[in-house]
N, CA, C and O atoms as a MOPAC input file, in Angstrom:
PM7 MOZYME 1SCF
protein

 N     25.58000 1     4.21800 1   -10.56000 1
 C     25.06400 1     5.35800 1    -9.89400 1
 C     24.75300 1     5.35400 1    -8.33500 1
 O     24.81800 1     6.37100 1    -7.64500 1
 N     24.45500 1     4.27000 1    -7.92300 1
 C     24.17400 1     3.96000 1    -6.48300 1
 C     25.65800 1     4.19400 1    -5.73000 1
 O     25.76100 1     4.88600 1    -4.71700 1
 N     26.56800 1     3.65100 1    -6.24500 1
 C     27.74700 1     3.73500 1    -5.70000 1
 C     28.34000 1     5.10100 1    -5.43100 1
 O     28.83600 1     5.44200 1    -4.35700 1
 N     28.22500 1     5.94200 1    -6.65400 1
 C     28.59300 1     7.26500 1    -6.73400 1
 C     28.03100 1     8.09600 1    -5.62600 1
 O     28.73400 1     8.78000 1    -4.88200 1
 N     26.58500 1     7.99300 1    -5.54500 1
 C     25.70700 1     8.58500 1    -4.67000 1
 C     26.11300 1     8.30100 1    -3.30600 1
 O     26.15100 1     9.18400 1    -2.44900 1
 N     26.46100 1     6.91900 1    -3.05300 1
 C     26.67900 1     6.65500 1    -1.52500 1
 C     28.05900 1     7.26500 1    -1.22900 1
 O     28.28400 1     7.65600 1    -0.08400 1
 N     28.98900 1     7.37100 1    -2.17800 1
 C     30.47400 1     7.80800 1    -1.74200 1
 C     30.42700 1     9.34700 1    -1.73700 1
 O     30.99100 1     9.98500 1    -0.84900 1
 N     29.76900 1     9.91600 1    -2.70700 1
 C     29.97600 1    11.48800 1    -2.85800 1
 C     28.79700 1    12.20200 1    -2.02100 1
 O     28.91600 1    13.37100 1    -1.65500 1
 N     27.80300 1    11.53200 1    -1.77800 1
 C     26.63600 1    12.32800 1    -1.07400 1
 C     26.44600 1    11.68200 1     0.25400 1
 O     26.55000 1    12.43900 1     1.21900 1
 N     26.20100 1    10.49200 1     0.47800 1
 C     25.78700 1     9.87600 1     1.73200 1
 C     26.95900 1     9.89000 1     2.73100 1
 O     26.78000 1    10.12200 1     3.92700 1
 N     28.17700 1     9.63000 1     2.19000 1
 C     29.30700 1     9.57100 1     3.23100 1
 C     29.59400 1    10.85700 1     3.94000 1
 O     29.70200 1    10.90000 1     5.16600 1
 N     29.72600 1    11.97100 1     3.11700 1
 C     29.83600 1    13.40400 1     3.94300 1
 C     28.62000 1    13.65900 1     4.67800 1
 O     28.70100 1    14.39700 1     5.66100 1
 N     27.42800 1    13.13000 1     4.33300 1
 C     26.19800 1    13.63100 1     4.90100 1
 C     26.31000 1    12.79500 1     6.31800 1
 O     25.85300 1    13.37000 1     7.30600 1
 N     26.78100 1    11.71500 1     6.46400 1
 C     26.85500 1    10.74300 1     7.54800 1
 C     27.96200 1    11.27400 1     8.58100 1
 O     27.87500 1    11.17100 1     9.80500 1
 N     28.92500 1    11.81100 1     7.93200 1
 C     29.95500 1    12.35200 1     8.75500 1
 C     29.68300 1    13.76000 1     9.35100 1
 O     30.11500 1    14.06400 1    10.46300 1
 N     28.97800 1    14.58500 1     8.60800 1
 C     28.55600 1    15.91800 1     9.15800 1
 C     27.53200 1    15.73100 1    10.09200 1
 O     27.55100 1    16.38200 1    11.13700 1
 N     26.52400 1    14.82200 1     9.82500 1
 C     25.35800 1    14.76400 1    10.74800 1
 C     25.65600 1    13.81000 1    11.94000 1
 O     24.81500 1    13.66600 1    12.82700 1
 N     26.87200 1    13.14300 1    11.96700 1
 C     27.11700 1    12.31500 1    12.93400 1
 C     26.25300 1    11.08900 1    13.15300 1
 O     25.92900 1    10.63500 1    14.25100 1
 N     25.90200 1    10.58500 1    11.88100 1
 C     24.77200 1     9.49500 1    11.82700 1
 C     25.69200 1     8.12000 1    11.69300 1
 O     26.11700 1     7.71500 1    10.61100 1
 N     25.87700 1     7.61400 1    12.67900 1
 C     26.84600 1     6.28200 1    12.63800 1
 C     26.30000 1     5.22000 1    11.97900 1
 O     27.03400 1     4.41900 1    11.40100 1
 N     24.80900 1     5.07200 1    11.98500 1
 C     24.27700 1     3.94100 1    11.13300 1
 C     24.36500 1     4.18400 1     9.70400 1
 O     24.68300 1     3.29000 1     8.92000 1
 N     24.09600 1     5.35900 1     9.35000 1
 C     24.34700 1     5.57400 1     7.77100 1
 C     25.73700 1     5.39800 1     7.41800 1
 O     26.02200 1     4.82100 1     6.36800 1
 N     26.71600 1     5.88400 1     8.27100 1
 C     28.24100 1     5.64400 1     7.88000 1
 C     28.57500 1     4.34800 1     7.79400 1
 O     29.34200 1     3.99300 1     6.89800 1
 N     28.03500 1     3.39100 1     8.74600 1
 C     28.34000 1     2.00500 1     8.56200 1
 C     27.59700 1     1.23800 1     7.45600 1
 O     28.05700 1     0.20200 1     6.97600 1
 N     26.45200 1     1.77500 1     7.07700 1
 C     25.70500 1     1.30000 1     5.76600 1
 C     26.62400 1     1.55400 1     4.51800 1
 O     26.92200 1     0.71700 1     3.66600 1
 N     27.04000 1     2.94500 1     4.57500 1
 C     27.83000 1     3.13300 1     3.31400 1
 C     29.17800 1     2.43600 1     3.32500 1
 O     29.53300 1     1.96200 1     2.24500 1
 N     29.92300 1     2.30600 1     4.28300 1
 C     30.98800 1     1.43800 1     4.37100 1
 C     30.86700 1    -0.13100 1     4.06200 1
 O     31.76300 1    -0.79800 1     3.54500 1
 N     29.61000 1    -0.61100 1     4.46400 1
 C     29.26200 1    -1.80300 1     4.02900 1
 C     28.92600 1    -2.02700 1     2.65500 1
 O     29.15500 1    -3.12100 1     2.13800 1
 N     28.31800 1    -0.93200 1     1.91900 1
 C     28.24100 1    -1.03900 1     0.46400 1
 C     29.66800 1    -0.99300 1    -0.31900 1
 O     30.00600 1    -1.73900 1    -1.23800 1
 N     30.31000 1    -0.09600 1     0.17600 1
 C     31.70400 1    -0.08700 1    -0.27900 1
 C     32.31500 1    -1.48800 1    -0.39200 1
 O     32.64000 1    -2.03600 1    -1.44600 1
 N     32.42900 1    -2.01500 1     0.91600 1
 C     33.02000 1    -3.43300 1     1.10900 1
 C     32.31900 1    -4.43000 1     0.44000 1
 O     33.01100 1    -5.40100 1     0.13500 1
 N     31.17200 1    -4.47200 1     0.13100 1
 C     30.33600 1    -5.51100 1    -0.63300 1
 C     30.69600 1    -5.32900 1    -2.16200 1
 O     30.71900 1    -6.29500 1    -2.92500 1
 N     30.97600 1    -4.03900 1    -2.56800 1
 C     31.25600 1    -3.66800 1    -3.79900 1
 C     32.82500 1    -4.18100 1    -4.26100 1
 O     33.11300 1    -4.65900 1    -5.35900 1
 N     33.62000 1    -3.98200 1    -3.28100 1
 C     35.10800 1    -4.38100 1    -3.44300 1
 C     35.12300 1    -6.09400 1    -3.42400 1
 O     35.91800 1    -6.79600 1    -4.04800 1
 N     34.20100 1    -6.48800 1    -2.67800 1
 C     34.14900 1    -8.13100 1    -2.68600 1
 C     33.66800 1    -8.60500 1    -3.94700 1
 O     34.21200 1    -9.55800 1    -4.50400 1
 N     32.64600 1    -7.98000 1    -4.45300 1
 C     32.08600 1    -8.35800 1    -5.64800 1
 C     33.22700 1    -8.22300 1    -6.82900 1
 O     33.46900 1    -9.15300 1    -7.59800 1
 N     33.78300 1    -7.16800 1    -6.86800 1
 C     34.81800 1    -7.01200 1    -7.95100 1
 C     35.90300 1    -7.94500 1    -7.79200 1
 O     36.35600 1    -8.45400 1    -8.81700 1
 N     36.44700 1    -8.28500 1    -6.55500 1
 C     37.32600 1    -9.39800 1    -6.36900 1
 C     36.92600 1   -10.75100 1    -6.84200 1
 O     37.73600 1   -11.46000 1    -7.44000 1
 N     35.78900 1   -11.11000 1    -6.61300 1
 C     35.15900 1   -12.45500 1    -6.90300 1
 C     35.08100 1   -12.42500 1    -8.55400 1
 O     35.29000 1   -13.49000 1    -9.13400 1
 N     34.80900 1   -11.33500 1    -9.27300 1
 C     34.53000 1   -11.20300 1   -10.68000 1
 C     36.12800 1   -11.42300 1   -11.26400 1
 O     36.39800 1   -12.06600 1   -12.27800 1
 N     37.00400 1   -10.81500 1   -10.48400 1
 C     38.38100 1   -10.85400 1   -10.99700 1
 C     38.85800 1   -12.27800 1   -11.06000 1
 O     39.32300 1   -12.75100 1   -12.09700 1
 N     38.74100 1   -12.94600 1    -9.95800 1
 C     38.80800 1   -14.30900 1    -9.81800 1
 C     38.14900 1   -15.23800 1   -10.62700 1
 O     38.68400 1   -16.29800 1   -10.95100 1
 N     36.96400 1   -14.89700 1   -10.99400 1
 C     36.31500 1   -15.72500 1   -12.00100 1
 C     36.91300 1   -15.66000 1   -13.22200 1
 O     37.06300 1   -16.68900 1   -13.88000 1
 N     37.33000 1   -14.44500 1   -13.67900 1
 C     37.76300 1   -14.19400 1   -14.98300 1
 C     39.32500 1   -14.60800 1   -15.35100 1
 O     39.81900 1   -14.69800 1   -16.47500 1
 N     39.89800 1   -14.81400 1   -14.17400 1
 C     41.27400 1   -15.29800 1   -14.38400 1
 C     41.30900 1   -16.82900 1   -14.03600 1
 O     42.38400 1   -17.42900 1   -14.01200 1
 N     40.22900 1   -17.39200 1   -13.79100 1
 C     40.29400 1   -18.82600 1   -13.54600 1
 C     41.11000 1   -19.70500 1   -14.61900 1
 O     42.02800 1   -20.47100 1   -14.32400 1
 N     40.63800 1   -19.47400 1   -15.86100 1
 C     41.26800 1   -20.38700 1   -16.96300 1
 C     42.80000 1   -20.20400 1   -17.02500 1
 O     43.53700 1   -21.17200 1   -17.21600 1
 N     43.26300 1   -18.96500 1   -16.86500 1
 C     44.62200 1   -18.61800 1   -16.81500 1
 C     45.34100 1   -19.28600 1   -15.68800 1
 O     46.41400 1   -19.84300 1   -15.92100 1
 N     44.85800 1   -19.27500 1   -14.54000 1
 C     45.39100 1   -19.97200 1   -13.33100 1
 C     45.44400 1   -21.35600 1   -13.54700 1
 O     46.46300 1   -21.98000 1   -13.24800 1
 N     44.38400 1   -21.95300 1   -14.07300 1
 C     44.30200 1   -23.25600 1   -14.37100 1
 C     45.40900 1   -23.80800 1   -15.40200 1
 O     46.01600 1   -24.87100 1   -15.27100 1
 N     45.54100 1   -22.97600 1   -16.35000 1
 C     46.57500 1   -23.36500 1   -17.41400 1
 C     47.84000 1   -23.30600 1   -16.85900 1
 O     48.58900 1   -24.23900 1   -17.14900 1
 N     48.35000 1   -22.25300 1   -15.98000 1
 C     49.51900 1   -22.07900 1   -15.31400 1
 C     49.80700 1   -23.19400 1   -14.34400 1
 O     50.90700 1   -23.74500 1   -14.32700 1
 N     48.85100 1   -23.51800 1   -13.56200 1
 C     48.98300 1   -24.72200 1   -12.79400 1
 C     49.40200 1   -26.06700 1   -13.30700 1
 O     50.18600 1   -26.83100 1   -12.74400 1
 N     48.71500 1   -26.28300 1   -14.56900 1
 C     48.99100 1   -27.38600 1   -15.33400 1
 C     50.29000 1   -27.39100 1   -15.85600 1
 O     50.90800 1   -28.45200 1   -15.93700 1
 N     50.79800 1   -26.27800 1   -16.23600 1
 C     52.05500 1   -26.21400 1   -16.85900 1
 C     53.25200 1   -26.27800 1   -15.65300 1
 O     54.35800 1   -26.78100 1   -15.85100 1
 N     52.93200 1   -25.82700 1   -14.69100 1
 C     53.92400 1   -25.92800 1   -13.60300 1
 C     53.89400 1   -27.26200 1   -13.11100 1
 O     54.99800 1   -27.77900 1   -12.94000 1
 N     52.92000 1   -27.91400 1   -12.85400 1
 C     52.64100 1   -29.42100 1   -12.52800 1
 C     53.26700 1   -30.24600 1   -13.46400 1
 O     53.86100 1   -31.23400 1   -13.03300 1
 N     53.24900 1   -30.04900 1   -14.55000 1
 C     53.88300 1   -31.18000 1   -15.56800 1
 C     55.41400 1   -30.82400 1   -15.95800 1
 O     56.20100 1   -31.69700 1   -16.32700 1
 N     55.75200 1   -29.48100 1   -15.84400 1
 C     57.07700 1   -29.12200 1   -16.24800 1
 C     57.98400 1   -29.39300 1   -15.02900 1
 O     59.08700 1   -29.91600 1   -15.18700 1
 N     57.51900 1   -29.03500 1   -13.81100 1
 C     58.37900 1   -29.15400 1   -12.63700 1
 C     58.33900 1   -30.38400 1   -11.72700 1
 O     59.34000 1   -30.94300 1   -11.27700 1
 N     57.00100 1   -30.76100 1   -11.49400 1
 C     56.78500 1   -31.92600 1   -10.55800 1
 C     56.72700 1   -33.23600 1   -11.31400 1
 O     57.16900 1   -34.25700 1   -10.78600 1
 N     56.22900 1   -33.25100 1   -12.45900 1
 C     56.08200 1   -34.56700 1   -13.01100 1
 C     56.82900 1   -34.70000 1   -14.58500 1
 O     56.23600 1   -35.05400 1   -15.60400 1
 N     58.14800 1   -34.35500 1   -14.49800 1
 C     58.66000 1   -34.28400 1   -15.72200 1
 C     59.00600 1   -35.82500 1   -16.44000 1
 O     59.45900 1   -35.91300 1   -17.58200 1
 N     58.78200 1   -36.72600 1   -15.77700 1
 C     58.86800 1   -38.19200 1   -16.06600 1
 C     57.41600 1   -38.80000 1   -16.78700 1
 O     57.48700 1   -39.81100 1   -17.48500 1
 N     56.31100 1   -38.21500 1   -16.59700 1
 C     55.26500 1   -38.55800 1   -17.10000 1
 C     55.16800 1   -38.55300 1   -18.53100 1
 O     55.75700 1   -37.64200 1   -19.11400 1
 N     54.45200 1   -39.51100 1   -19.29500 1
 C     54.48300 1   -39.62800 1   -20.73400 1
 C     53.56000 1   -38.33000 1   -21.12200 1
 O     52.85600 1   -37.72400 1   -20.31400 1
 N     53.69500 1   -38.02800 1   -22.46900 1
 C     53.09500 1   -36.92100 1   -23.15900 1
 C     51.47700 1   -37.11900 1   -23.09500 1
 O     50.70900 1   -36.15700 1   -23.10000 1
 N     51.04700 1   -38.47300 1   -23.03600 1
 C     49.59200 1   -38.67300 1   -23.08900 1
 C     48.87000 1   -38.31500 1   -21.83400 1
 O     47.64700 1   -38.19400 1   -21.76100 1
 N     49.83900 1   -38.13000 1   -20.70400 1
 C     49.08500 1   -37.72000 1   -19.55400 1
 C     48.70900 1   -36.22900 1   -19.45100 1
 O     47.73400 1   -35.80400 1   -18.83100 1
 N     49.62100 1   -35.47200 1   -20.14800 1
 C     49.36000 1   -34.02600 1   -20.29600 1
 C     48.17900 1   -33.86200 1   -21.17400 1
 O     47.21800 1   -33.16500 1   -20.84700 1
 N     48.25500 1   -34.48500 1   -22.25000 1
 C     47.11400 1   -34.43100 1   -23.21600 1
 C     45.73900 1   -34.79500 1   -22.56100 1
 O     44.71000 1   -34.15400 1   -22.77600 1
 N     45.82000 1   -35.87100 1   -21.75200 1
 C     44.48200 1   -36.30600 1   -21.17700 1
 C     44.06400 1   -35.23500 1   -20.09600 1
 O     42.88600 1   -34.90100 1   -19.96500 1
 N     45.11000 1   -34.69800 1   -19.30800 1
 C     44.62300 1   -33.63000 1   -18.28600 1
 C     44.05400 1   -32.33300 1   -19.02800 1
 O     43.05600 1   -31.73700 1   -18.62400 1
 N     44.83500 1   -31.93400 1   -20.21800 1
 C     44.25100 1   -30.90500 1   -20.93700 1
 C     42.89500 1   -31.10900 1   -21.43800 1
 O     42.03400 1   -30.24200 1   -21.28700 1
 N     42.63300 1   -32.37700 1   -22.11100 1
 C     41.21500 1   -32.71800 1   -22.53400 1
 C     40.26800 1   -32.67000 1   -21.32600 1
 O     39.11700 1   -32.24600 1   -21.43100 1
 N     40.75000 1   -33.08300 1   -20.26800 1
 C     39.65600 1   -33.29100 1   -19.09400 1
 C     39.49400 1   -31.82000 1   -18.61300 1
 O     38.34300 1   -31.56600 1   -18.25700 1
 N     40.25100 1   -30.94100 1   -18.53300 1
 C     40.01800 1   -29.48400 1   -18.15400 1
 C     39.11900 1   -28.84200 1   -19.18200 1
 O     38.18600 1   -28.12500 1   -18.81900 1
 N     39.38500 1   -29.09100 1   -20.52500 1
 C     38.54600 1   -28.67400 1   -21.42400 1
 C     37.10900 1   -28.88500 1   -21.33600 1
 O     36.24700 1   -28.01000 1   -21.41700 1
 N     36.90100 1   -30.39600 1   -21.12500 1
 C     35.62000 1   -30.96900 1   -21.03900 1
 C     34.75700 1   -30.48700 1   -19.88900 1
 O     33.52800 1   -30.52300 1   -19.94800 1
 N     35.44000 1   -30.02900 1   -18.82600 1
 C     34.91000 1   -29.94000 1   -17.42000 1
 C     35.07000 1   -28.33200 1   -17.20600 1
 O     35.15400 1   -27.85200 1   -16.07600 1
 N     35.10100 1   -27.61300 1   -18.28400 1
 C     35.44100 1   -26.09300 1   -18.04000 1
 C     34.40400 1   -25.29700 1   -17.26000 1
 O     34.65300 1   -24.42200 1   -16.43100 1
 N     33.19600 1   -25.72800 1   -17.64800 1
 C     31.94000 1   -25.15800 1   -17.01600 1
 C     31.81600 1   -25.54100 1   -15.61700 1
 O     31.54100 1   -24.66800 1   -14.79400 1
 N     31.98300 1   -26.71300 1   -15.26600 1
 C     32.03500 1   -26.94000 1   -13.83100 1
 C     33.07000 1   -26.54000 1   -13.17300 1
 O     32.86100 1   -26.18300 1   -12.01300 1
 N     34.27200 1   -26.48800 1   -13.62600 1
 C     35.32500 1   -25.86700 1   -13.05200 1
 C     35.20400 1   -24.46600 1   -12.75500 1
 O     35.74400 1   -24.01800 1   -11.74400 1
 N     34.48100 1   -23.65600 1   -13.61400 1
 C     34.31000 1   -22.27900 1   -13.51700 1
 C     33.39900 1   -21.94600 1   -12.38500 1
 O     33.65900 1   -21.03300 1   -11.60100 1
 N     32.09500 1   -22.85200 1   -12.28000 1
 C     31.22800 1   -22.82800 1   -11.22300 1
 C     32.01000 1   -23.12900 1    -9.83300 1
 O     31.95700 1   -22.32700 1    -8.90000 1
 N     32.62400 1   -24.15100 1    -9.77400 1
 C     33.39800 1   -24.54600 1    -8.58600 1
 C     34.21900 1   -23.36500 1    -8.18000 1
 O     34.08800 1   -22.98300 1    -7.01700 1
 N     35.07300 1   -22.71100 1    -8.99100 1
 C     35.95300 1   -21.63700 1    -8.73500 1
 C     35.16800 1   -20.24200 1    -8.24500 1
 O     35.65400 1   -19.40900 1    -7.48000 1
 N     34.02300 1   -20.18700 1    -8.77800 1
 C     33.17300 1   -18.96700 1    -8.40200 1
 C     32.46400 1   -19.19200 1    -6.97000 1
 O     32.23100 1   -18.25600 1    -6.20500 1
 N     32.16800 1   -20.44600 1    -6.71100 1
 C     31.50700 1   -20.69500 1    -5.41600 1
 C     32.73500 1   -20.64200 1    -4.37300 1
 O     32.63500 1   -19.94000 1    -3.36800 1
 N     33.85600 1   -21.37100 1    -4.62300 1
 C     34.89700 1   -21.18900 1    -3.78300 1
 C     35.33200 1   -19.72900 1    -3.60900 1
 O     35.57100 1   -19.35100 1    -2.46200 1
 N     35.44300 1   -18.97600 1    -4.50300 1
 C     35.94800 1   -17.55800 1    -4.22900 1
 C     34.93600 1   -16.90500 1    -3.35100 1
 O     35.30100 1   -16.13000 1    -2.46600 1
 N     33.84400 1   -17.14600 1    -3.52900 1
 C     32.55900 1   -16.51900 1    -2.76200 1
 C     32.67900 1   -16.96900 1    -1.36400 1
 O     32.56900 1   -16.16400 1    -0.43800 1
 N     32.92800 1   -18.37400 1    -1.15100 1
 C     33.03300 1   -18.69900 1     0.21400 1
 C     34.22800 1   -18.26300 1     1.11300 1
 O     34.18300 1   -18.03600 1     2.32200 1
 N     35.26200 1   -18.19300 1     0.31800 1
 C     36.55400 1   -17.75700 1     0.86700 1
 C     36.30700 1   -16.15000 1     1.12400 1
 O     36.50000 1   -15.70300 1     2.25400 1
 N     36.00500 1   -15.54700 1     0.37400 1
 C     35.57600 1   -14.00700 1     0.60000 1
 C     34.68000 1   -13.70200 1     1.70700 1
 O     34.96700 1   -12.83500 1     2.53200 1
 N     33.53000 1   -14.42900 1     1.76000 1
 C     32.49200 1   -14.36000 1     2.82300 1
 C     33.28600 1   -14.77000 1     4.19400 1
 O     33.19600 1   -14.08100 1     5.21000 1
 N     33.98200 1   -15.82400 1     4.12900 1
 C     34.73500 1   -16.19200 1     5.38700 1
 C     35.66000 1   -15.18700 1     5.87500 1
 O     35.70800 1   -14.96700 1     7.08500 1
 N     36.47100 1   -14.49100 1     4.98400 1
 C     37.45700 1   -13.65900 1     5.25700 1
 C     36.62000 1   -12.45100 1     5.89700 1
 O     36.89300 1   -12.04400 1     7.02600 1
 N     35.68700 1   -11.94900 1     5.20100 1
 C     34.67700 1   -10.93200 1     5.54400 1
 C     34.09700 1   -11.09200 1     7.01400 1
 O     33.97900 1   -10.12600 1     7.76800 1
 N     33.76900 1   -12.30000 1     7.33600 1
 C     33.13800 1   -12.59400 1     8.75100 1
 C     34.29300 1   -12.57300 1     9.70200 1
 O     34.10200 1   -12.15900 1    10.84600 1
 N     35.44100 1   -12.97300 1     9.33500 1
 C     36.47100 1   -12.96000 1    10.31000 1
 C     37.20400 1   -11.56100 1    10.56500 1
 O     37.85000 1   -11.41400 1    11.60300 1
 N     37.11600 1   -10.63700 1     9.71700 1
 C     37.72400 1    -9.31900 1     9.68000 1
 C     37.03600 1    -8.52700 1    10.75100 1
 O     37.35300 1    -7.35500 1    10.95100 1

């Protein structure tokens, strides 16, 4: 509800009244909402990216490794999935805030 009010009511109000402070606040809310959505997408696709990375690593880069290595890596990723999930969330947030500060 807050997002809709800010876009459909506050944005035109800020433009008509020439209120630069309110306009910047609305743009900041929109930017933070987009940032939150991108971090959520990155968090939800983390397991898929991890599986694709493992498949590419073992199919293209390390074809001479024994099958037990692949099984070990798969078991390790499964055992540490919660930790990997937290790490990817923190990394996505840090990269997003860094890009936000540099833009």
